[in-house]
C-alpha positions as CSV (number, residue, x, y, z in Angstrom):
1,M,2.0,-133.5,-84.6
2,M,4.8,-131.0,-84.0
3,P,6.1,-131.0,-80.4
4,S,5.3,-127.9,-78.4
5,N,6.8,-126.3,-75.3
6,L,4.1,-128.0,-73.1
7,S,5.7,-130.1,-70.3
8,A,4.4,-133.0,-68.2
9,L,5.4,-134.8,-65.1
10,H,4.2,-138.4,-64.6
11,T,4.7,-140.1,-61.3
12,E,4.6,-143.8,-62.1
13,D,6.4,-146.9,-60.7
14,E,5.5,-149.2,-63.6
15,I,8.0,-148.5,-66.4
16,L,5.7,-149.9,-69.2
17,I,2.9,-147.6,-68.1
18,A,5.3,-144.6,-67.9
19,F,6.7,-145.4,-71.4
20,E,3.2,-145.7,-73.0
21,T,2.1,-142.5,-71.3
22,A,5.2,-140.7,-72.6
23,N,4.3,-141.9,-76.1
24,I,0.7,-140.7,-75.8
25,L,1.7,-137.3,-74.6
26,A,4.3,-137.0,-77.4
27,D,1.5,-137.8,-79.9
28,L,-0.6,-135.1,-78.3
29,G,2.2,-132.6,-78.8
30,F,3.9,-132.4,-75.5
31,G,7.6,-131.5,-76.0
32,A,8.9,-132.3,-72.5
33,M,8.1,-135.3,-70.4
34,R,9.6,-136.2,-67.0
35,V,8.9,-139.4,-65.1
36,A,9.4,-139.9,-61.4
37,H,9.4,-143.5,-60.2
38,T,9.7,-142.7,-56.4
39,L,8.5,-140.1,-54.0
40,Q,12.0,-138.7,-53.7
41,S,12.5,-138.2,-57.4
42,A,9.0,-136.6,-57.6
43,E,9.9,-134.2,-54.8
44,K,13.1,-133.2,-56.6
45,L,11.3,-132.6,-59.9
46,D,8.6,-130.6,-58.1
47,L,11.1,-128.3,-56.7
48,A,13.3,-128.0,-59.8
49,E,10.8,-127.5,-62.6
50,C,7.4,-126.2,-63.5
51,F,5.0,-128.4,-65.5
52,D,1.9,-127.7,-67.5
53,V,0.4,-131.1,-66.6
54,A,1.1,-133.6,-63.9
55,L,-0.2,-137.2,-63.9
56,V,0.1,-138.3,-60.4
57,D,0.0,-142.0,-59.5
58,M,-1.3,-142.0,-55.9
59,N,0.6,-145.1,-54.8
60,L,4.1,-145.7,-56.1
61,G,4.1,-149.4,-55.3
62,S,6.3,-149.2,-52.3
63,G,3.5,-147.7,-50.3
64,E,4.6,-144.1,-51.0
65,L,1.6,-141.9,-51.1
66,I,2.3,-138.6,-52.9
67,I,-0.9,-136.5,-52.5
68,E,1.3,-133.7,-51.2
69,I,3.3,-133.6,-54.4
70,G,0.2,-133.3,-56.5
71,M,-1.1,-130.5,-54.2
72,S,2.2,-128.7,-54.4
73,L,2.2,-128.9,-58.2
74,K,-1.3,-127.6,-58.3
75,K,-0.4,-124.6,-56.2
76,R,2.4,-123.8,-58.6
77,G,0.1,-123.8,-61.5
78,S,0.1,-127.3,-62.9
79,H,-3.0,-129.0,-64.1
80,V,-3.0,-132.2,-61.9
81,V,-4.7,-135.5,-62.6
82,F,-4.6,-138.0,-59.7
83,A,-4.8,-141.7,-60.7
84,S,-4.5,-145.1,-59.0
85,G,-4.8,-148.5,-60.4
């Protein structure tokens, strides 16, 4: 599939999951994919860029809960999926 101008943010502390998600989104045609492994990096990306879709891991392993980031992205127009595993 030809990449589009759709963009996605994935907050994920597990690198293998982030890598696999990036591959799936690329297969679906997403042209830009950003990954945030920490609350701090997610906050920076939230302020710096707009995303069509955000996949938000609710707990980034170190106990960082990022519900507020997901809500901020939603207010700015991103489609947000909250996940936890």
